[in-house]
KEDO-740862 format. One line per field, with one value per residue (C-alpha): residue number from 1; x, y, z. Coordinates in Angstrom, 1 decimal. Each point is the difference from the previous one (the first is absolute). Layout:
num	c(NUM/...);
u	c(X/...);
v	c(Y/...);
w	c(Z/...);
END
This chain:
num	c(1/2/3/4/5/6/7/8/9/10/11/12/13/14/15/16/17/18/19/20/21/22/23/24/25/26/27/28/29/30/31/32/33/34/35/36/37/38/39/40/41/42/43/44/45/46/47/48/49/50/51/52/53/54/55/56/57/58/59/60/61/62/63/64/65/66/67/68/69/70/71/72/73/74/75/76/77/78/79/80/81/82/83/84/85/86/87/88/89/90/91/92/93/94/95/96/97/98/99/100/101/102/103/104/105/106/107/108/109/110/111/112/113/114/115/116/117/118/119/120/121/122/123/124/125/126/127/128/129/130/131/132/133/134/135/136/137/138/139/140/141/142/143/144/145/146/147/148/149/150/151/152/153/154/155/156/157/158/159/160/161/162/163/164/165/166/167/168/169/170/171/172/173/174/175/176/177/178/179/180/181/182/183/184/185/186/187/188/189/190/191/192/193/194/195/196/197/198/199/200/201/202/203/204/205/206/207/208/209/210/211/212/213/214/215/216/217/218/219/220/221/222/223/224/225/226/227/228/229/230/231/232/233/234/235/236/237/238/239/240/241/242/243/244/245/246/247/248/249/250/251/252/253/254/255/256/257/258/259/260/261/262/263/264/265/266/267/268/269/270/271/272/273/274/275/276/277/278/279/280/281/282/283/284/285/286/287/288/289/290/291/292/293/294/295/296/297/298/299/300/301/302/303/304/305/306/307/308/309/310/311/312/313/314/315/316/317/318/319/320/321/322/323/324/325/326/327/328/329);
u	c(14.3/2.3/2.4/2.3/0.9/-1.6/-2.1/-4.1/-1.8/-1.5/-3.8/-2.9/-2.2/0.2/-2.8/-2.3/-0.1/3.6/0.3/-0.2/-0.8/3.3/0.2/-3.7/0.9/3.0/-0.7/-2.8/-2.4/-0.4/-3.7/-2.4/0.0/-2.2/-3.6/-1.3/-0.1/3.3/1.7/-0.6/1.2/3.0/1.0/-1.0/2.3/2.9/0.2/2.0/1.8/-2.3/1.4/-1.7/3.6/2.4/2.6/0.0/2.5/-1.7/3.4/2.6/2.9/3.3/2.8/3.9/0.4/-2.1/1.5/-1.3/-3.2/-0.5/0.7/-2.6/-2.9/1.2/1.6/-1.8/3.4/-1.0/0.4/0.0/-3.4/-2.8/-3.0/2.1/0.4/-3.9/-1.2/2.0/-0.2/-4.3/0.1/1.4/-1.7/-3.0/0.5/1.4/-3.7/-1.7/1.9/-1.0/-3.5/0.2/1.9/1.1/3.8/2.3/3.0/2.6/3.4/3.0/1.9/3.3/1.0/3.7/0.0/-1.6/1.4/-3.8/-2.2/-3.9/-2.7/-2.5/-3.0/-1.2/-3.0/-0.2/-1.6/2.1/2.6/1.0/2.4/2.6/2.7/0.5/-0.3/-2.3/-1.6/-2.0/-2.4/-0.1/-2.3/0.0/-1.1/0.0/1.9/-1.1/1.9/-0.2/2.5/0.6/-2.5/-0.8/1.5/-0.9/1.7/0.8/-1.2/3.0/0.6/1.7/2.8/-0.2/2.9/-1.6/2.3/-1.6/-3.7/-2.0/-2.8/-2.7/-3.3/-3.3/-0.6/-2.0/-2.4/-0.8/-0.1/-2.8/-1.6/-0.1/-0.8/-2.9/-1.4/0.7/-2.2/-2.9/0.9/-0.1/-3.2/-1.3/1.4/-1.7/-3.3/0.6/-3.2/-2.1/-2.7/-0.3/-1.5/-2.5/-1.9/-3.5/0.5/-3.1/-1.9/-2.4/-2.7/1.4/2.4/-0.2/0.8/-0.1/3.5/-0.2/4.0/1.3/3.1/0.8/-0.2/2.8/2.2/0.0/0.7/2.7/1.3/-0.1/1.6/3.1/0.2/0.5/2.4/2.4/-0.5/3.9/1.1/-1.7/-0.5/-2.8/-0.8/-0.3/-3.4/0.9/-4.0/-1.2/-3.2/0.1/3.7/0.6/3.3/1.3/-0.6/2.2/2.4/0.5/0.4/2.2/2.3/0.5/0.4/2.7/1.6/0.1/1.1/2.6/0.8/0.6/2.4/2.1/0.4/0.8/2.1/2.1/-0.3/1.8/3.0/0.5/0.2/1.8/2.4/0.6/0.5/2.3/2.4/0.8/1.5/1.2/0.7/-0.8/-2.9/-3.3/-3.0/-2.9/-3.2/-2.4/-3.0/0.2/-3.0/-1.3/-1.5/-2.9/1.5/-2.1/1.0/-2.2/-2.3/-1.3/0.4/-2.9/-2.1/0.1/-0.7/-3.1/-1.4/0.0/-0.9/3.3/0.8/-2.1/-1.0/2.1/3.5/-0.7/-0.5/2.9/2.5/-1.1/-0.3/3.6/1.2);
v	c(-16.9/0.4/3.1/0.3/2.3/-1.3/1.1/0.5/-3.2/-0.3/-0.7/2.4/-1.4/-2.2/-2.3/0.8/-3.4/-0.2/3.3/0.7/2.7/1.6/0.1/0.8/3.4/1.0/-1.3/1.9/-2.8/0.8/1.0/-2.2/0.0/3.0/-0.1/1.1/4.2/-0.1/-2.6/2.3/2.8/-1.4/-1.2/3.0/2.3/-2.1/0.3/2.8/-0.5/-2.2/1.7/-1.2/0.6/-2.2/1.6/3.3/1.1/0.5/0.7/1.6/-1.7/1.6/-0.7/0.3/-3.7/-1.9/-2.6/-0.5/0.9/-2.5/-2.0/1.3/0.2/-3.6/-0.7/3.1/2.3/4.2/1.7/-2.7/-2.2/2.7/-2.0/-3.0/3.2/1.0/-3.4/-1.2/3.6/-0.2/-3.7/1.2/3.1/-1.8/-2.7/2.4/2.1/-3.2/-0.7/3.4/-0.3/-3.1/0.1/3.8/-0.9/-1.8/-2.2/-0.6/-1.8/-0.5/-2.9/-0.2/-3.1/0.1/-3.1/1.8/3.4/1.3/2.1/-1.8/2.2/-1.7/1.2/-1.6/-0.4/3.8/-1.8/-0.4/2.3/3.2/3.0/0.6/2.6/-0.6/-3.9/-2.2/-3.0/-2.9/-1.3/-4.1/-1.9/-3.8/-1.6/-3.7/-1.3/-2.9/-1.8/-3.3/-1.9/0.4/0.7/3.7/2.6/2.3/3.1/2.0/3.7/2.4/3.7/1.0/2.7/1.4/1.9/3.4/0.7/-2.2/0.3/2.4/1.2/1.7/1.9/1.2/3.1/2.1/1.8/-3.4/-1.8/2.2/0.1/-3.7/-0.9/2.1/-1.0/-3.5/-0.3/0.8/-2.6/-2.6/0.9/-0.2/-2.9/-1.5/1.0/-1.0/-2.2/0.9/0.5/-3.4/0.1/2.1/-2.5/-1.3/-3.5/-2.2/-2.1/-2.6/1.8/3.2/-1.5/3.2/2.8/4.0/1.2/3.9/0.6/2.1/-1.4/2.9/2.3/-2.3/-0.4/3.9/0.3/-2.1/1.7/3.4/-1.4/-1.0/2.8/2.1/-2.7/0.5/3.8/1.1/-3.0/0.8/-3.8/-0.7/-3.3/-1.6/1.6/0.7/1.0/3.3/-0.3/1.9/1.5/2.6/0.0/3.7/-2.3/-2.9/1.8/1.9/-3.7/-1.3/3.3/0.2/-4.6/0.5/3.1/-2.1/-2.9/2.0/1.6/-3.5/-0.4/3.0/-1.1/-3.5/0.9/2.6/-2.5/-2.8/2.7/1.0/-4.3/-0.5/2.7/-0.8/-4.2/0.9/2.1/-3.7/-1.0/3.5/2.9/2.8/-1.9/2.1/-1.0/1.4/-1.0/2.6/-0.6/1.6/1.9/-3.2/-0.8/2.5/3.1/1.9/3.1/-0.7/-1.5/2.5/2.6/-2.8/0.4/3.8/0.2/-3.1/2.5/3.1/-2.2/0.2/-3.3/-3.0/-3.1/-2.0/2.0/-0.4/-4.2/-0.6/1.8/-1.5/-3.7/0.4/-0.9);
w	c(25.7/-2.9/-0.7/-3.3/-2.3/-3.4/-3.3/0.1/0.6/-3.2/0.4/-0.4/2.5/2.9/0.7/2.9/1.5/0.3/1.6/4.0/2.3/-0.2/-3.6/-0.7/1.9/-1.7/-3.4/-1.2/-1.6/-4.2/-1.2/-1.3/-3.8/-0.9/-1.3/-3.4/0.4/1.7/-2.1/-3.0/1.3/1.6/-3.8/-2.1/2.6/-0.6/-3.4/0.2/-3.3/-2.7/-2.9/-3.1/-2.4/1.2/-2.3/1.4/2.7/2.9/2.8/-0.3/2.3/0.8/2.3/0.6/-0.6/-2.2/0.9/3.4/-1.1/-2.5/3.2/1.9/-2.4/-1.4/-3.2/-1.6/-1.2/0.4/-3.6/-1.6/-0.2/0.8/-0.5/2.4/2.9/-1.0/0.7/3.2/1.4/-0.8/2.2/2.7/1.0/-1.0/2.5/2.1/-0.4/0.9/3.2/1.0/-0.7/1.9/2.7/0.2/-0.3/-2.2/0.7/-2.1/0.9/-2.5/-0.3/-1.2/-2.4/0.4/-2.2/-3.5/1.2/0.7/2.1/0.5/1.2/1.7/1.8/3.8/2.3/2.0/3.0/3.1/-1.4/1.4/0.6/3.1/0.1/-3.2/-0.3/-1.5/1.8/-1.3/2.3/-1.1/1.6/1.1/-2.9/-2.0/-3.2/-1.8/-1.5/-2.1/0.3/4.0/2.9/0.4/1.6/2.4/0.2/3.0/0.3/-1.0/-0.1/-3.9/0.2/-3.2/-1.5/-0.2/-3.1/-2.1/0.8/-2.1/1.9/-1.8/2.1/-1.6/0.7/2.5/-2.6/-1.3/2.6/1.5/-2.9/-1.0/3.8/0.0/-3.9/1.3/3.2/-2.1/-2.6/2.2/2.0/-3.7/-0.7/3.3/-0.8/-4.0/-0.6/3.4/-1.7/-0.4/3.8/-1.2/-2.2/1.6/0.4/-2.0/1.8/-0.6/0.4/-1.5/-3.1/-1.6/3.1/-1.1/0.9/0.8/-0.4/-2.7/-1.0/-2.1/2.9/1.7/-3.1/-0.5/3.6/-0.5/-3.0/2.0/3.2/-3.0/-1.7/3.3/1.3/-3.2/0.0/0.8/-1.8/-3.4/-0.5/-2.2/1.5/-3.5/-1.1/-3.8/-0.7/-0.4/0.6/3.0/-0.1/-2.5/-1.5/2.2/3.0/-1.6/-1.1/3.1/1.9/-2.6/1.0/3.4/0.1/-2.2/2.3/2.5/-1.6/-1.1/2.9/1.6/-2.9/0.6/3.7/-0.9/-2.0/2.1/2.2/-2.0/-0.8/3.7/0.6/-3.5/0.7/3.8/-0.2/-3.2/2.5/1.6/-3.3/-1.0/2.6/-2.8/-1.6/-1.1/-1.9/-1.2/-1.9/-1.8/-2.4/-3.5/-1.3/-1.7/3.4/1.6/2.5/2.8/-1.8/-3.0/2.0/1.8/-3.7/-0.9/2.9/0.1/-4.0/0.3/3.0/-2.9/-2.6/-1.6/-1.2/-1.7/1.7/-2.3/0.7/3.8/-0.3/-2.6/2.5/3.1/-1.3/-1.7/3.7);
END
């Protein structure tokens, strides 16, 4: 086994067939690609900053060192290129959200490019990463590297000690994590039995080529829909069902407010963590460095969503006003 100070291993997953018993006990296996409902929810919930108005200033970036902030955020120039700032922060926040929803944690590492005088911020897998006494370590299993010009190479198991001053870590908020865990258990069960009604189809035989089927498929679908809506009650997800035949406008708006509020809570928590991590890692380059990224009034806020919810219950606001505000996200 090799122990060294090094940068994180880049692969986001390790092939199960190459992992030994010790590796499989330490490195958490990544979950399989989710099925129908779970996949749709993950996609919708991670879309935190899907704004149709590209000309709006969605974020305000403040720092006591604009040049260092420019390096940490890439090629963005704070205060001079607001559209670039919006696009960079938007992509970063949504990528962090995707990792949190999928894995529950996200890691980024700052790579110094001394030749070009830049800092490259790249993500790396949370598999096998742990923090002990303030130090981040990464367990890298045995793995094979394929070469086109020579024989394949088998690399030994490694323990990499990472430079914690260059590691940025993001965690899913506890309340959101619990809420998604409860919902996703039901979504997984529904996805597993999504086409279970086929098991109740009567089989045609030579004696009875057109058998009578007494199974009521409408009851089956209605039961699944009810279970789906009960499971998503706390998150407010609409399950991508937009027909109004069995859902009133009040129901749709009430759910939409709840869903957007959960998204805004996650967005604000990610920005809070991002500000903390940017300030902490930036201090390795400048002792008194500070940075803060905040949203402008162009994006939805918790206070306004709560106000709309109260007005909706009192019938003091129209459905169109709620739709327009919620979809400005």
